[in-house]
PALO-483907 format. One record per residue (C-alpha): residue number from 1; x, y, z. Coordinates in steps of 0.1 Angstrom, whole numbers. Last residue first. Layout:
BEGIN
+-----+-------+-------+-------+
! num !     X !     Y !     Z !
+-----+-------+-------+-------+
! NUM !     X !     Y !     Z !
...
+-----+-------+-------+-------+
***
This chain:
BEGIN
+-----+-------+-------+-------+
! num !     X !     Y !     Z !
+-----+-------+-------+-------+
! 264 !   162 !   -68 !   170 !
! 263 !   178 !   -88 !   198 !
! 262 !   195 !  -116 !   188 !
! 261 !   233 !  -113 !   200 !
! 260 !   230 !  -129 !   234 !
! 259 !   197 !  -151 !   231 !
! 258 !   215 !  -171 !   203 !
! 257 !   184 !  -184 !   183 !
! 256 !   170 !  -225 !   182 !
! 255 !   136 !  -225 !   173 !
! 254 !   121 !  -260 !   178 !
! 253 !    83 !  -266 !   162 !
! 252 !    49 !  -268 !   176 !
! 251 !    42 !  -232 !   168 !
! 250 !    71 !  -222 !   182 !
! 249 !    86 !  -240 !   210 !
! 248 !   125 !  -231 !   225 !
! 247 !   157 !  -239 !   218 !
! 246 !   191 !  -222 !   232 !
! 245 !   218 !  -220 !   216 !
! 244 !   249 !  -209 !   238 !
! 243 !   271 !  -178 !   240 !
! 242 !   301 !  -180 !   220 !
! 241 !   295 !  -145 !   204 !
! 240 !   294 !  -157 !   162 !
! 239 !   297 !  -186 !   163 !
! 238 !   270 !  -193 !   190 !
! 237 !   286 !  -220 !   218 !
! 236 !   269 !  -253 !   218 !
! 235 !   236 !  -257 !   241 !
! 234 !   211 !  -262 !   213 !
! 233 !   229 !  -266 !   181 !
! 232 !   195 !  -288 !   162 !
! 231 !   196 !  -260 !   138 !
! 230 !   217 !  -223 !   156 !
! 229 !   248 !  -217 !   128 !
! 228 !   239 !  -253 !   106 !
! 227 !   264 !  -273 !    86 !
! 226 !   293 !  -277 !   115 !
! 225 !   269 !  -289 !   136 !
! 224 !   254 !  -311 !   107 !
! 223 !   278 !  -331 !   100 !
! 222 !   290 !  -339 !   140 !
! 221 !   252 !  -346 !   147 !
! 220 !   248 !  -371 !   121 !
! 219 !   209 !  -386 !   123 !
! 218 !   190 !  -355 !   126 !
! 217 !   177 !  -363 !    87 !
! 216 !   189 !  -330 !    71 !
! 215 !   190 !  -337 !    31 !
! 214 !   218 !  -320 !    15 !
! 213 !   220 !  -291 !   -10 !
! 212 !   250 !  -280 !    -9 !
! 211 !   257 !  -251 !   -29 !
! 210 !   220 !  -241 !   -20 !
! 209 !   217 !  -241 !    12 !
! 208 !   247 !  -214 !    16 !
! 207 !   231 !  -198 !    -9 !
! 206 !   196 !  -200 !     9 !
! 205 !   213 !  -187 !    39 !
! 204 !   220 !  -158 !    25 !
! 203 !   186 !  -151 !     7 !
! 202 !   173 !  -154 !    42 !
! 201 !   198 !  -132 !    61 !
! 200 !   194 !  -104 !    39 !
! 199 !   159 !  -105 !    36 !
! 198 !   157 !  -108 !    78 !
! 197 !   184 !   -73 !    76 !
! 196 !   161 !   -63 !    52 !
! 195 !   125 !   -66 !    81 !
! 194 !   159 !   -50 !   109 !
! 193 !   161 !   -20 !    91 !
! 192 !   130 !   -13 !    81 !
! 191 !   123 !   -19 !   118 !
! 190 !   104 !   -48 !   140 !
! 189 !    75 !   -39 !   162 !
! 188 !    46 !   -55 !   139 !
! 187 !    65 !   -93 !   134 !
! 186 !    63 !   -91 !   174 !
! 185 !   101 !  -106 !   183 !
! 184 !    97 !  -143 !   192 !
! 183 !   124 !  -155 !   168 !
! 182 !   145 !  -125 !   180 !
! 181 !   165 !  -107 !   145 !
! 180 !   204 !  -106 !   145 !
! 179 !   201 !  -111 !   107 !
! 178 !   223 !  -137 !   104 !
! 177 !   201 !  -155 !   136 !
! 176 !   175 !  -152 !   115 !
! 175 !   184 !  -169 !    85 !
! 174 !   195 !  -200 !   100 !
! 173 !   160 !  -204 !   121 !
! 172 !   146 !  -194 !    90 !
! 171 !   164 !  -218 !    72 !
! 170 !   156 !  -249 !   101 !
! 169 !   119 !  -242 !    99 !
! 168 !   105 !  -236 !    66 !
! 167 !   119 !  -209 !    31 !
! 166 !   100 !  -227 !    -3 !
! 165 !    76 !  -202 !   -12 !
! 164 !    78 !  -170 !     9 !
! 163 !    50 !  -150 !    27 !
! 162 !    21 !  -170 !     8 !
! 161 !    44 !  -201 !    21 !
! 160 !    39 !  -188 !    55 !
! 159 !    71 !  -204 !    75 !
! 158 !    85 !  -170 !    78 !
! 157 !    56 !  -162 !   102 !
! 156 !    66 !  -186 !   124 !
! 155 !   100 !  -173 !   128 !
! 154 !    84 !  -129 !   135 !
! 153 !    64 !  -139 !   163 !
! 152 !    31 !  -128 !   160 !
! 151 !    14 !   -87 !   162 !
! 150 !     9 !   -88 !   128 !
! 149 !    -2 !   -59 !   108 !
! 148 !    33 !   -49 !    95 !
! 147 !    50 !   -79 !    88 !
! 146 !    32 !   -87 !    51 !
! 145 !    41 !   -52 !    39 !
! 144 !    78 !   -51 !    55 !
! 143 !    83 !   -84 !    35 !
! 142 !    69 !   -65 !     1 !
! 141 !    90 !   -35 !     5 !
! 140 !   125 !   -59 !    22 !
! 139 !   123 !   -77 !   -13 !
! 138 !   112 !  -108 !   -21 !
! 137 !   106 !   -97 !   -57 !
! 136 !   145 !  -109 !   -64 !
! 135 !   137 !  -141 !   -60 !
! 134 !   158 !  -164 !   -36 !
! 133 !   134 !  -168 !    -8 !
! 132 !   108 !  -178 !   -32 !
! 131 !    76 !  -147 !   -39 !
! 130 !    49 !  -162 !   -17 !
! 129 !    24 !  -186 !   -27 !
! 128 !   -10 !  -194 !   -31 !
! 127 !   -17 !  -235 !   -39 !
! 126 !    -6 !  -248 !   -65 !
! 125 !   -16 !  -270 !   -88 !
! 124 !   -33 !  -249 !  -111 !
! 123 !   -50 !  -260 !  -139 !
! 122 !   -47 !  -253 !  -174 !
! 121 !   -39 !  -288 !  -189 !
! 120 !   -50 !  -308 !  -162 !
! 119 !   -43 !  -325 !  -125 !
! 118 !   -22 !  -352 !  -119 !
! 117 !   -16 !  -356 !   -79 !
! 116 !     8 !  -370 !   -53 !
! 115 !    14 !  -356 !   -20 !
! 114 !    41 !  -368 !     4 !
! 113 !    29 !  -381 !    36 !
! 112 !    35 !  -425 !    37 !
! 111 !    58 !  -424 !    71 !
! 110 !    90 !  -438 !    53 !
! 109 !    80 !  -422 !    24 !
! 108 !   101 !  -430 !   -17 !
! 107 !    88 !  -422 !   -46 !
! 106 !   101 !  -437 !   -72 !
! 105 !   119 !  -432 !  -107 !
! 104 !   122 !  -464 !  -124 !
! 103 !   142 !  -474 !  -158 !
! 102 !   134 !  -495 !  -187 !
! 101 !   137 !  -472 !  -215 !
! 100 !    96 !  -474 !  -214 !
!  99 !    93 !  -456 !  -180 !
!  98 !    80 !  -470 !  -149 !
!  97 !    69 !  -447 !  -124 !
!  96 !    60 !  -453 !   -88 !
!  95 !    48 !  -445 !   -62 !
!  94 !    45 !  -450 !   -20 !
!  93 !    81 !  -466 !   -24 !
!  92 !    89 !  -475 !    14 !
!  91 !   103 !  -512 !     6 !
!  90 !   121 !  -507 !   -28 !
!  89 !   105 !  -528 !   -53 !
!  88 !   130 !  -559 !   -58 !
!  87 !   118 !  -564 !   -88 !
!  86 !   124 !  -545 !  -118 !
!  85 !   116 !  -510 !  -139 !
!  84 !   158 !  -502 !  -129 !
!  83 !   168 !  -476 !  -103 !
!  82 !   164 !  -440 !   -94 !
!  81 !   151 !  -432 !   -54 !
!  80 !   138 !  -401 !   -44 !
!  79 !   125 !  -384 !   -15 !
!  78 !    94 !  -379 !    11 !
!  77 !    98 !  -371 !    46 !
!  76 !    78 !  -344 !    59 !
!  75 !    55 !  -331 !    31 !
!  74 !    71 !  -342 !    -4 !
!  73 !    51 !  -327 !   -27 !
!  72 !    45 !  -336 !   -64 !
!  71 !    26 !  -328 !   -87 !
!  70 !    21 !  -344 !  -120 !
!  69 !    11 !  -322 !  -150 !
!  68 !    -9 !  -323 !  -180 !
!  67 !    -8 !  -309 !  -210 !
!  66 !    -4 !  -340 !  -234 !
!  65 !    30 !  -341 !  -235 !
!  64 !    38 !  -342 !  -199 !
!  63 !    45 !  -311 !  -170 !
!  62 !    62 !  -323 !  -139 !
!  61 !    61 !  -304 !  -109 !
!  60 !    76 !  -301 !   -78 !
!  59 !    64 !  -280 !   -47 !
!  58 !    88 !  -269 !   -22 !
!  57 !    90 !  -236 !   -36 !
!  56 !    83 !  -240 !   -71 !
!  55 !   106 !  -265 !   -88 !
!  54 !   111 !  -278 !  -119 !
!  53 !   106 !  -311 !  -148 !
!  52 !    91 !  -306 !  -180 !
!  51 !    88 !  -330 !  -208 !
!  50 !    71 !  -357 !  -193 !
!  49 !    57 !  -379 !  -221 !
!  48 !    21 !  -400 !  -221 !
!  47 !    21 !  -434 !  -227 !
!  46 !     5 !  -448 !  -194 !
!  45 !     0 !  -413 !  -178 !
!  44 !   -40 !  -432 !  -180 !
!  43 !   -30 !  -458 !  -151 !
!  42 !   -25 !  -430 !  -129 !
!  41 !   -63 !  -417 !  -125 !
!  40 !   -80 !  -453 !  -123 !
!  39 !   -49 !  -466 !   -92 !
!  38 !   -64 !  -435 !   -71 !
!  37 !   -40 !  -405 !   -70 !
!  36 !   -46 !  -379 !   -41 !
!  35 !   -67 !  -406 !   -18 !
!  34 !   -43 !  -440 !   -37 !
!  33 !   -12 !  -420 !   -21 !
!  32 !   -30 !  -425 !    16 !
!  31 !   -31 !  -460 !     9 !
!  30 !    -3 !  -467 !    -9 !
!  29 !    14 !  -488 !   -37 !
!  28 !     5 !  -459 !   -65 !
!  27 !    17 !  -476 !   -94 !
!  26 !    25 !  -458 !  -125 !
!  25 !    31 !  -473 !  -158 !
!  24 !    47 !  -471 !  -190 !
!  23 !    62 !  -436 !  -195 !
!  22 !    81 !  -426 !  -224 !
!  21 !   110 !  -402 !  -215 !
!  20 !   119 !  -370 !  -222 !
!  19 !   129 !  -355 !  -188 !
!  18 !   131 !  -393 !  -165 !
!  17 !   160 !  -395 !  -143 !
!  16 !   173 !  -364 !  -150 !
!  15 !   148 !  -342 !  -141 !
!  14 !   137 !  -367 !  -110 !
!  13 !   175 !  -354 !   -97 !
!  12 !   174 !  -324 !  -110 !
!  11 !   143 !  -316 !   -84 !
!  10 !   157 !  -337 !   -53 !
!   9 !   183 !  -310 !   -53 !
!   8 !   159 !  -280 !   -56 !
!   7 !   134 !  -298 !   -35 !
!   6 !   168 !  -295 !   -16 !
!   5 !   174 !  -263 !   -18 !
!   4 !   135 !  -251 !   -13 !
!   3 !   134 !  -267 !    20 !
!   2 !   132 !  -308 !    29 !
!   1 !   106 !  -313 !    56 !
+-----+-------+-------+-------+
***
């Protein structure tokens, strides 16, 4: 799933492609998208103008001149395709936005899991989110308060968007490596120093990822082995202590870590 850095990159693409433009037509091209963006709603968007495109956590918000908001969540495999509003239509296009200047922004998604919906003025399209991983509000005091009474392992808790918005499976593993914290450690047993180290690790991970916000697809093993410290590097040497990287499953997802130097 794309996380904060990748969604920020996608929002920049969408902003450059459509901000300030008038919508000519919006189409839902797959049954799964028509459940959240039915044709009758999509047709009402014609003639509206995209005033702003912004990102909140992993969510993209298209603010329209009418006051309405188009809410986009990529889920696992969504992405943007930019081109001309003319045939051929991308094979995996799920929602298409055509503009008066002849350009097109298409949401492409091989698995059709992405979510697009329209919300009236004054309605919040967002779920309950904690502070963003890059925000000053996400600090050791905030995280300590949300870990203190939770006995679950710390890594799955970092995936809870109510605790910290924008971080997902990849960067949670990376942040815990920077913090030298075992992802299996019960959250309530972490010392204040370890909690502060996790916050610092999250922010360091986000800074690094935002500098090069490429999408992770797992197809280029050589590139990703260089890009990440632990994620998808099972059996490779730890960059810090040279012990082999381990993998385990937590909450149905792969967690990568170093058994030797992630002790806290």
